[in-house]
C-alpha positions in Angstrom: 97.0 60.4 83.5 96.3 63.8 81.4 98.3 66.6 81.7 95.6 68.9 82.9 95.4 66.7 86.2 99.1 66.8 86.8 99.1 70.7 86.3 96.0 70.6 88.9 98.1 68.5 91.2 101.3 70.4 91.0 99.3 73.8 91.4 97.8 72.4 94.3 100.9 71.3 96.0 102.9 74.9 94.9 100.0 76.6 96.8 101.1 74.8 100.0 104.7 75.1 99.5 104.1 78.8 98.9 102.0 79.3 101.8 104.7 77.5 104.1 107.6 79.7 102.6 105.7 82.9 103.3 104.9 82.0 106.9 108.2 81.1 107.4 109.3 84.4 106.4 106.8 86.2 108.5 107.4 84.2 111.9 111.3 83.7 111.4 112.7 86.5 109.3 110.1 89.5 109.8 111.8 90.6 113.4 115.2 90.2 111.9 114.2 92.3 108.9 112.5 95.1 110.8 115.8 95.3 113.1 117.6 96.9 109.9 114.8 99.5 109.8 114.7 100.1 113.4 115.2 104.2 113.4 112.7 104.6 110.3 109.2 106.1 111.1 107.2 104.4 108.4 108.4 101.2 109.9 107.8 102.2 113.7 104.2 103.5 112.9 103.5 100.1 110.8 104.5 98.1 113.7 102.7 99.9 116.4 99.4 99.7 114.1 100.0 96.1 113.4 101.6 94.8 116.7 99.3 92.3 117.9 101.1 89.6 116.2 98.3 87.9 114.7 99.0 86.3 111.0 97.2 89.5 109.6 99.5 91.8 111.5 102.7 89.8 110.4 101.3 89.7 106.9 100.9 93.7 106.7 104.1 94.3 108.5 106.0 92.3 106.2 104.0 93.7 103.3 105.6 97.1 104.0 109.2 95.2 104.2 108.6 93.8 100.9 107.6 96.6 99.5 110.7 98.7 100.3 112.9 95.8 99.1 111.0 95.2 96.0 111.1 98.7 94.7 113.4 100.9 96.7 114.1 103.7 94.3 110.5 104.7 94.6 110.8 104.6 98.5 114.1 106.4 98.4 112.8 109.4 96.1 109.7 109.5 98.4 111.5 109.6 101.3 110.3 106.8 103.1 113.5 105.0 103.5 116.9 105.6 103.1 119.6 104.2 101.0 121.9 103.1 104.0 118.9 101.3 105.6 118.5 99.3 102.3 122.0 98.3 102.0 122.3 97.0 105.5 120.2 94.4 104.7 121.7 91.1 103.9 121.5 89.7 100.6 120.1 86.3 101.7 117.4 88.1 104.0 116.4 90.0 100.8 115.5 86.8 99.2 113.7 84.9 102.0 111.6 88.2 101.9 111.0 88.7 98.4 110.8 85.1 96.8 108.0 83.7 98.4 106.0 86.8 97.5 107.3 86.6 93.9 106.3 82.9 93.8 102.9 84.0 94.8 102.7 86.0 91.8 103.7 83.5 89.5 101.4 80.8 91.1 98.3 83.5 90.7 98.8 83.6 87.0 99.3 79.7 86.8 96.0 79.8 88.6 94.6 81.9 85.9 95.8 79.9 83.0 94.1 77.0 85.1 91.0 78.4 85.3 90.8 79.1 81.7 91.8 75.7 80.9 89.6 74.0 83.1 86.6 76.4 81.4 87.7 75.9 77.8 
């Protein structure tokens, strides 16, 4: 078995694992995460606009939470969120929100490497 075949199998399996983690975070952790930002105007507007509980709606609501948690200083400086709101979110919940999306970025770069390797 070649290394390329093993890399391809791991890459495809990783896609399903990451997809599952993202779905778990969106369906099980999103409402709890939004509860810590219940007084935030940006979150309330975003939830009203994307409030039909369809997969695309949950993705966009989660995207805002990931933006807040991944670049807190930028959003604090812009006045979109306060330090107290960000500090109130438990560390375990932050991990559940951020890590599936960070793994997706790593998976994307691994897919680019696979594509270059396949065409080589």
